[in-house]
N, C-alpha and C positions, 0 to 999 in steps of 0.2 A: 305256439307248443311247437320248441327244441328238442328231437330228445339227444340223450349226450354225444353222441357221431357224429349228427351234425351242428354241439357245439363247437369238440376237435377240430369238422374241420372249418367253421366262425373263428377258430381260434388260431389260426395259421395267422389272416388277412391284425391281425390286430397285433397279437408279438411283432409282427415283420412294421409295423406303427408302433411299436414299442421302443425298438429297441434302431428304429430310425430319430428321434425322436431330437429335434437341439439340446444338448445340454443345459443351458437356459433353460427351456419349457420345461425340458421333467426336469426340474429342479423344483418351479415356480409349481409346476402342477405335485409333486410331495411333501412342498409347503403345506399347501390347501389336504392334502389328503391330509396330514398329520395335527390340519391344524382340523380335520370337522372328526380324529381321531379323537383327541381330545374333549371337543364339545361334548361329547358322548359320554367319554369317562367324568368329565367332569360335573353331568347332570346324571350319572348314576350317583357318583355322593352327596351330590343334594340328595334326591329322593332316600338311600341309604340312611345316610345324615338324620331324618327323618323321624326315621322309627329306633323306638328302638332294641327291638323282637333282632333281635340278629341273623334268623333264617329268612321273615318278612323280609328285611333289610338288603340282605340282598337279594333276596328272591327281588321284588320292588328297581334296586338298580341292571341287575342282567335285564327288566325287558326294557329298560331307559337305556343302552349301552350301544345296539344295532343305530335307536342315531344314522350314530359314526359314521360306519358299514355302510348306509342305506346312504349315506350325501357323496359317501365314495364316488359310489357304484351308479349312483344314480346321475348323479358332474361328471364322473368320465374325468373324475382322477386319479393320478399316483401310487398305492402300493405296495410297499417293498414285500409284509407277507404277504397281497393277491400276484404278486410279481411270482413268484412263485414259483408258477405252475412254466409258467416258463420252460422249463422244461422239458415238458408238454414236445411243443415244438420246436428242440432244439434236436432232441431227439431222435426224432420227425425231421434234422434237417435241412426246416425251415428257415430258423436263426443260428449265428453265431456265437460260438462261448465267449465270442467278446463280445459281441451287442449287446447277447446277460448279461453279461460282469457286467459295464458301462450302466446300463440300465440299476441294478440290483443298488450302484454303488451314487449314483446322483439322488436314487428319490430315498434311496435310506437320506442321505446326505437333507433334503428338501426335508424329508417327515423328521427328523431330527428337529430342524430349527421351528419348525410349524407346529410341533407339540409343545418347545420349549415356548414359544414367546404366546401361545393360547396358556397356560403356565404361570408366568413372568404380568399378563395381565388378570387374568383371576387372582389370584395371588395380592398382587400388590390397586386394585382394583374395593382393596377389603371384600370381595366374595367370601370367602371363609371365616368371616365376624356375624353372618348369623347363624341362628336358634343356639345363640347366646353363645356363641361357639363352640361349637357340635365337629361345625363343618370341618371349620381346622382343626381339629382333633383327629377326623375317622381321613382326615386330608392325608395330614404328617401321620397316622394308627397306622394307614396302605402303604406308606414304605419305610416304616419302619420293618414291619410286615415281607416284602419283598426283598430285601436288599439283608434280611435274616435267614434264609435260603438257602439249602448245601446247595450247591456247584449240578450233582444231580438231579435235586431235587428240580428244578430251574429248565435245565437243563429238559427232561423228559415233562414236563408243567407245556416249556415253551413247543413242544414234539406235540404235544397231544390239544392246544391250540392253532398250529397252522393246518393239524388238518380237517377242521373244524369251517374257520375261514376261505382256506383256496375250499374247497366241499360252496360253505358256501354262498363266492364265489360263481364258479361255475352255475350254479343255481339259480341262477341272477343268471348267468348267459342264456339259460333255456324258457328264458319270458322277450314276448315284443313288446311288454309296453311295461309302463315304470310300474300302474303296485305286482303284477307278477314279478316282480322283479323286487321291489322288496315282499314280497311273502316271501319265497326263494330265500332269502343269505338272513333273512329277518329270525327263523329258531334257531341255525348253529349256531348262529354267533352270537343268541341270548342265550346257550344249553356251555359255549368255552366261557362264558362269565362266571354264570351260576353254578360253574362246578371249579373251578380257579381254576384254569392254567392261565397260562401268563405268554400273552403280548406283548411284543419291543417293540413293539410304535405308540399302544398305552400306554407302556409302561415309561415311555421317555417323554409324558403329560406326567402322570403319577408318582416319582418315584423322582422327581424335583419341583412336583410342584409344593408336595412334605413335606422336604428340604427346608423351601424358602418360606410354609405356614408356620413351620418349629420357630427360623430363622423370626420373624419374624414379630408371629403373635404368643409364638413360647410355650405352643403348648407340645408332649408328648416329653420324655425321658431318659429315652434313646440316643446319644448322639445319629447322626445318619452324612457317612460323607460321600465323596467323590468316587474312592475307589468300591465306596459298600458297592453305592452304582454302576456304576463300569463294571466290576469285578464280581458282584457278587453275583450283580443279577443281566444288566445289559451284553452280555457275552452273553451266556450261561443259551441266552431264552432266546435273542441272536439266533447261534451256531441249534437251535432247539424245535429255530420254527420252520430256518432254511432244511431239515432233517425233513419234518413233518410235512411243511407241503411245496415241497423240491424232492425230495428220496418217495418221501411214503404215497403222498395223496401225486401231483403229477407223473410219476414215474411208474403210476400204479393204472392214472385212467389212460398214458402210453400206451400200455397193454393192454389192453381192453377198451378200444377207443380209438386208439390212434392206426396212424400209420407210418408206411414206407416209399410207399409211392411216388415222393414228391410233386403229387396235385396243385 
């Protein structure tokens, strides 16, 4: 098992590969990661909608959601939020800003495609009709709740979320075996979901799936607009995720465990 200093050294090579990966491969990897996060998000809604007590529903949903990040880390795909950690090797001058921004942009696009693909398949395969339509109601209510946040609330919840997500990814790097990776990432991921923090890539599934469920099943009474999705949630949450992951976690880990020796 690696300590944080060893992880920081190891991550230099990982980061160089991420920043030099061909564009098409980055996008495809991002599509898989977005789909994986959407699978976990949908699973959390399935289990949550089957329980009447809201507190228990949230707990059970938080228990299931980490399946998505488990797939991302164990399969080895590219997730925008976790890649906020690229700021650490950037500060070490192991990668350049152009490479980091290129990675973020292409991976974000891939994540969006993968999340939307799963949202479409879920809704139009009529899965939300299970539990007598309770799942469709849950999906729509989640989208309404997320698009009703103020810009500041969404931003701050995004910051809090990606501190935990990046720490989850960091802990997964400590282990040499898959079981250890899963244990390391599981609890921080579960905690962010249980706490109600906001994850931009998960919301690329949650909100479009809720919008489509409202249209297909007539679920919910509050309209969800594309502007509400993009401006009320995705924009502030993405900014918050970058602040939490890059400025707080990655920069903090650099100060604690990074090196300027360019070794």
